[in-house]
C-alpha positions as CSV (number, residue, x, y, z in Angstrom):
1,M,0.0,0.2,-0.2
2,P,1.6,3.5,-1.5
3,R,2.9,6.1,2.1
4,Y,1.8,9.5,1.2
5,E,3.4,12.4,3.1
6,Y,0.8,15.3,5.1
7,R,1.5,18.5,6.6
8,C,-0.6,19.8,9.2
9,R,-0.8,24.0,8.9
10,T,-2.3,24.4,12.3
11,C,1.3,23.3,13.6
12,G,3.4,22.3,11.3
13,A,4.0,18.3,11.9
14,T,4.7,16.7,8.9
15,F,3.6,12.6,9.4
16,E,2.5,9.3,6.7
17,L,-0.2,7.9,5.9
18,S,-0.8,4.2,4.7
19,R,-3.8,4.4,2.8
20,P,-4.7,3.3,-1.0
21,M,-4.7,5.2,-3.7
22,A,-8.0,6.1,-4.5
23,E,-8.3,7.4,-0.6
24,S,-4.8,9.9,-1.7
25,S,-6.5,12.9,-1.1
26,A,-8.9,12.2,1.5
27,P,-8.6,14.0,4.1
28,A,-6.4,13.3,6.9
29,A,-6.1,14.2,10.8
30,C,-2.3,15.1,12.5
31,P,-1.1,12.9,15.1
32,G,-1.9,16.3,16.4
33,G,-6.1,16.2,16.1
34,H,-5.4,18.9,13.2
35,D,-8.3,18.7,10.4
36,D,-6.2,21.7,8.9
37,T,-3.7,19.5,6.5
38,V,-2.3,19.0,3.6
39,K,-0.7,16.4,1.1
40,L,2.5,17.4,-0.2
41,L,3.9,16.4,-3.6
42,S,6.8,13.2,-3.0
43,T,9.3,12.3,-5.1
44,V,10.6,8.9,-6.6
45,A,14.1,7.6,-6.2
46,V,14.7,4.8,-8.0
47,G,17.8,3.9,-7.8
48,G,20.1,1.8,-10.7
49,T,22.9,3.1,-13.0
50,A,21.2,4.4,-16.0
51,P,21.7,1.6,-19.2
52,A,25.0,2.3,-21.9
53,P,24.3,3.7,-25.1
54,S,23.8,2.3,-28.0
55,T,26.6,1.8,-30.5
56,G,24.7,0.7,-33.3
57,G,23.8,3.1,-35.9
58,G,20.5,3.9,-34.6
59,C,18.3,0.7,-36.5
60,C,17.3,-2.2,-34.4
61,G,20.5,-4.3,-33.7
62,G,22.7,-1.8,-35.4
63,G,22.1,-4.0,-38.5
64,C,20.3,-1.0,-41.2
65,G,23.3,-0.6,-43.7
């Protein structure tokens, strides 16, 4: 289940909730009990390395003449 980050406008606390994607924009109360919260935009970090550039000529497999 995805995790979403929220910030409370009343006390400034940030917190995360696990909830279905369909409920990501639903109201969320902060741990302090305040209801004035907003969902924060999150960034996705993807690990790994980029593939090496192709040395072919631009055709599939570089076999075009």
